[in-house]
N, C-alpha and C positions, 0 to 999 in steps of 0.2 A: 538279588541287587534292583534296584529301581536303577533306569535308567538317565544318564548324566545328560541335563542341558549342553544342548552343543554349543561351542564357542565361535559367537560372531563376528564374524565383522562384514564389510562389502565392497565391492568393486565399485570404481566411481569414475564421470565423465565429467568437463565441462564446454560446450561449446554456444559459442554467440556469433550472430550475424548481423550485418549492419541494414538489413531487409533492402524491398529494392525501392521503397521514396526517401528514405532518409539520406542526409550525407555525411552524419558520425553516430558513432554508438553511445548514448545514455545509459545502455545497461552495464551492468559490472557481473561476473561469476565468477566464485571459489569452491573450487575440492579439492580435498583432502583426506586422511585416514582417519582423521576427527573430525571433522567441520566441511558442514557445505552451506553454502550463502549466497543470494542471488542480491541484485540491488535494482533499482530502476528510477534513475536520475528523473528530474523533473524540470522546469523552469527559464527553458531556452534552450538555443543550440550551445550557447557558451556556458552554462549554468546547469545543465543536466549530468553531462557526464562528469564535471570538476561534482557533484552533488554524489554521485555513485562514488565516484574515486574514492574521494576521501572519506565515505563512511564504510566502504568496503576496504581501505587500508587499516583501519582500526582495527575492524572486526574480525578481520582471518589473521589476525595475530592472536586471536581466543586460543586460550590453552584449556584442556581440562581438569576442573579445579580440585584439590586436593580433597576436598571434605563433599565431592562428589554432587554438588547440588549443581546441575546443571542450569537449570532455571534461572536462580542467581548470578551466576556467572552470565547467561546471555546477556538476561536484562541491564546486566551490569556495561555490558560492551555497547549495545542497544544508548543507551544513554550517553555513555562517551562517546560514539559517532554524532551522535546529536550535539553535543557539545563541541564536537570539530566543526561542525556545520557552523554555528553559534562562532566560534573562532574565525574561520574563513568571513565569514557573513562581517564582519566588528572589522577585519582586516580589507575587504574590497565589498563597501558596500553596493556599488553596482550589479551585484549576484544578489542581494537582497530578492526572498523569494526561489530562490531556488529548492529543492529537494529532494526527497527519494524514499523510495520503498526499501523494506528490508526483512526478508524471511531467510532462516538460519535454521540449522540443526545440528546441535553438537551432540557425539557420540561417547557416549562413558566407558563403552564394551558391552554392553547390556541392552541399554534402551537410547534410545533420542528425546534431547529436550527441542522444544521447538519455541521458537520466537517470529512473533510476525505483528506487520506493521505495512499498512497501504492494500494495493489491488495485486503483487505478485503474487504467485501461489504456491501449495503444497500438496501435490496428490500420492497416495498409495495405492500403487495395483495391487490387490491380496486376492489370490483364490480364482482370479480373472475377472472381478470384478473393481473398479475404478471409482476409489474417495476421495472428495477433496477433501482436505484435515483442517486446512484455513478457511478464513471469512472473510473476504474484500470489503475492507471499511471506505465504501461509495456509496454514492447518492443512491440507487437503483438497488445493491443490499438493502439497504435500507427498506428500500419501498419494496421490497421482496418480503423482508420480515415482518414489515409491517401487513401482508396480504392485500397491499393496494399494486401489485405489480407479480406476474408470473417470471421463472426464471427463464422463460422463451424470450419474453418480450422483454428483460433485462440486455439482451446482446443485440437488441436493436435500436435501446434507447437513445434520444439523442445527448443526453446529457452520462451516458453510461461511466466516460470517463472522469467526471467529476470525484474524486477522492478526499473524502472527508477526515482520514486518519494518516499522517505520515511524516517524517522525520523533517522539522524545518529550522533545525536548530533555536527551538521554543522550548519552554517548560513541561509543554504537555505532549511530549514523544512518550505515551507509556505502550508497550509492546502487549498484545495477548501471547499468553505464555501456557502450555501444554507439556506432556510426557507421551509418550508413543512408544509403543512395546511392538519392536516389529518378530517377523519370523520370517526363517528363511527362504526364499524365496521371493520377497517382497519386493517390489520394485517402487523409489521413489521419486519423485519426480520436484524437482523447483522451478518453476519459468514463470518468466516475465509476460507481460500482457500479451505483446506482442505473439506467441504462440495461442495463448488460451482465447485471445480475441479474433485469432485467421483459422481454429481447429477446435472444436467441438468435442466434448468429452469424448463422444462416442469413439471419433478418429484418434483421442490420444490414446483410450486403451484399448485400440484397434493397434497402435505402433508397440505399445507396452507392452502385450500381449501375445504378439506375433515375431517382434524383432530378438535375434538369437543375440545379441548382447547389448552392453548397456552402449557401446560406442556405434552399435550400428541403429539402435533404439533412438540416441541423440541426433545423429544423422538424416535421418527419417523425418523424425519430428519438425527440426528445421526444414526442412525442405520441405515438409507440406503447409508451413506456415508461407513460405515464400511462393507455392504454389497457389494458396488460397490468396495471393495479394500483395503479402510481405508490408502492410502498413506503415512496419512500427518496425524496431527492433526486436533480433528475436534470441530469446539469449535461454538454453538448459542446463540444469546441474541434475546428475542422474546417477543412482545409485541402487545397486540391487544386491541386496541382503545374501552372504552365502555362511555354510560352515566351515570355517579353518580349518578343521580336521577330517573333514572329507575328500578324497580324491578326486579332483576336478578336471586331473589330466592339462592345466591351464595354469599359470602364476598368475596369485590374487592380487591383486592391484592396490590394493589397502597394506598389505605386506612392506611396500618397497617405499611409504612415505612420500612419494613426488606429491609436490602440491602443482594445481592447475587455478591458475589467473586470467581470465578472459573479458573482454571487452574494455570499458574506457579506463579502469583501473591498469589493465595489462600497456596500457597506451603512453610510451613517454618519452620526450623529447627526444632528437635522436639526429649525432649528426653523419657525415657519411661513410657509409663500410658498417655503419652499428644494425646490429639484430632484435627482433623483438618476438615475441609467442606467436605460433598460431592460434586459431578459435579452440583449436585443442588444448594447450597450452603444452604440447608434445614436443614441434619441432621448430628452430628456430630458420624464421624465413628470411634471405638476405635482401637488405632492404635494395633500391634501382633509383635511375632517374625515372624511370617511367610510370611506377603505383606509389603508392603511400607505405604496402607493407605491412602496414597492421590489423590488429585483429577486424574479421568481416569487411576489411576496404575494397575496395574494386579497385584492381589495379589502369582498367582502361580509362580512370578518371585522372587526368593532366593536374588538376586542381582541386584540392579539398577547398570546401567555401569556408568550412569551419577555421581553417589554418589562417584565413584573410584576415579574421576578426581579427586578429592576434599581430597582425602585420603592423610595424610602425606604420610603415607606407606603403597600401596596396595600390599596384598599379592601376593607372586611370580607366585601363579597359575593365576594369573589376569596378567599375562606380559605381553600375548597376548592382552589383550583391553588396555593395554599401548599403543600399538605398532601402535593398530587400531585408537586409540584414535588421538598418533600423527599426523598421515595419515590424518586422517577427519580434524584436524586443520590446517594443510598444505593447502587440498584441500580448506578449508574456505580463506583460505589468500590470495591462485590462484585467487578464486572467487571474491574476495572484490579489489583483485589487478586490475581484468579485469572490474568490474564494474567502477572504479578510473578511470580506461583509454579510457573507451568509453564516462564517463562525459566530461573528459579533451576534447575530441575530438570534443565534442558537444560546446564547447566552442572556438572552431577555428574557422576563417573564412579567405574565397579567393576568386580570381578573375578569374573567366574561361568563358567559353563559351556554348552555348546550340543556337540550332537553327540558325546559325546566328548571334546573338546576344551577347552581354555581358551579364553576368547574375552574384549576388555574393553568393557564395555557403555557405552554414555554415556547419564545418565540416573537414575533411582534406581528400585529395585526394588518397585513397586508400580502396577497397571492401576487406570483404572476404566475405566467402560462408554465405547466411542466412541474415545477416545484413551490411545493407550499414550504410557507415560511414559521409557520407554526404546528404545532400538536397538543392536545390534551396531556397535563402533565397529572391533575389530578382531580377526581371527583370527590366533594365535597358533599354532605349532608344538607346542606342549606340549601330550601327551596328559593323557589322566586316569587311564590305567593306568599312566602311568609313577610315579604320586605315588603316597606311601603316604595308608592310610587317612585317619589325620588330617586330612590335609592336602585329600585330595578333598572329603571334608565339609565341610571350610572353604569350598572355591570355590562346591559345592553351593548354600551358605548364602547366600554372597556377600561378596567381601573389600572394605568402602567404601573408596577413594580420594580423597583431596583435589584429583586432577589428575590429565589424561592423564599425563602423566609419573611421577607416583605410580603411576599403573595400571601401567604399563612397568615401574618397579621394582618393584610386587609377582611380575609375571611372570617377571622376570628371579630373581628369588631362589626363585620356583617351578621355571624351567628350570635352575638351579644342582642344586636339590634333588633334579632327577630323574636328572639326570647323574649325582650321587655314588651313588643306590639303584639304576643302572642298571651301576656299577661292583663286582663283588662284593671288590674289595680294601676298598672304603669302606662299603661296604653290610652286612660282617657286624664291622664295628666297635663296640667296645660306646657306646653311648650316641647312636646315629643310631635314625633314625626313620623307617625303610624298610619296617615292615609293610605288607605290603599291597600292596608296588610290585612290578609286573611287569619 
C-alpha cells in the first residue's frame, strides 16, 4: 500500500514590540489556525496605526472559501481592506496619505495561498535554508531587479524605505498572489521591516533553525531586532508545519483555534479597569495608572505622546509635543506628496533616442540624485540616420506623449517619414522634409 500523505497543520504565534525609538505601534499582526497576516502602517503617527488596524480588521475575518480558491479569496479580502481605507479617508480627509503593507497566508489544509503588497516579508525555512517568498515593492528592489544595485547595497541605500506599491485606498492596489506547497518541518515567517532591516537573512535563518519552538523563535527574533537598534516597530507571525497524526508529546496549537491579534489592531480605547492583550495575544494584562498596558508599550512612559494628539485639550506643559507633532505631520504630507509625484512621473511617456535609434521612454526627462525618473519602455526599429535633421533634433529633445499608445503613434509617424525619405521618388518631391536623411 502506498504511503498516505501526512495530514498537515501548523503551530503558530504572533508577537509585536513597539521598538526602541517609536512611541506608538503602527504594525498589526494576526495568527489563527487558517490565517496568518501582517500589516505595517505608514503615513504619520496618527494614521499609520489606523491604516494597519483598519485593514487588519477586514482581512482577519477571512474564512477558507468553500470552492477552495484561496487566491481569489485573498485578493478579495485585500481589495475590501483597500476599500475600507478609502472609506476612512473620505470620512476623515486629514488622514489622506495613510497606507499599509499587507502580507497574508491562507491555509486550506494542504497548501497556503499567499497575497502580498508592500515591503513586509514572507520567508520559509526549509531543510536549513531560508527562502524569501515575497518580493519587496520598493524602489531599491526595482534597482536590484534591473541590475543597478546589489542586494547588499540595497540594505544601506538612503531610499530603501521608498515603497512603490501599498494599500492607500486607491484603485491600483493589486497584490502579488501565489500558492505555496508546505512540507512537514517548514517554518513560515511573516515580518515587518522592523525585523528585516535590523536582522539580516543569515541571522533570521540562524534563529529559525535553532530555536526549539515557534514561541522561542519569535521571542529571539524580536530581541535580535531590538539589540540591533530597534529603529522601528517589530512584528513577527510565525508558523511551523507539523504532521497532525504524528506523536508530538505536546498539544498542537492549531487544534484549539485560538486567534492571536497583536499590534495596532489589538489596541482599543479603554476605561479604568479594562484589559487588553499582550504581544503574544495569550494573556490579558491589567491596566493601571503607571503604564499603557498595550501591545509592545513601555510601562515607564507616563504619557503616550500619540494619545495627546487625540486629546481635545492637551496640557500646556506638552505644547512642545504639539509643535513636534505638527512638524511630523507636515513632513508626512511632504513625503506623501513626493510619493504621489513619483507615481505620476511613471505614468508619463516620451519619444527619445538611445544609441542611434528611436526609443520610447517611460517617465519624464529629468533626473534627481539617486532616483532616475525615466527608463526605456520600448526600443524601436527606426534609426536616427533614416530621419531628416529636423526630426532628429525633435527626437533628441524628446517628444512628449500623453500615453504609451500616443508614443507608439508618434513612432509610427516617424517610421512613415523614414520610409518616404528612403524612397528617392518621394524624397525629391517638392515640399518634402528629407534633408539630412540617409
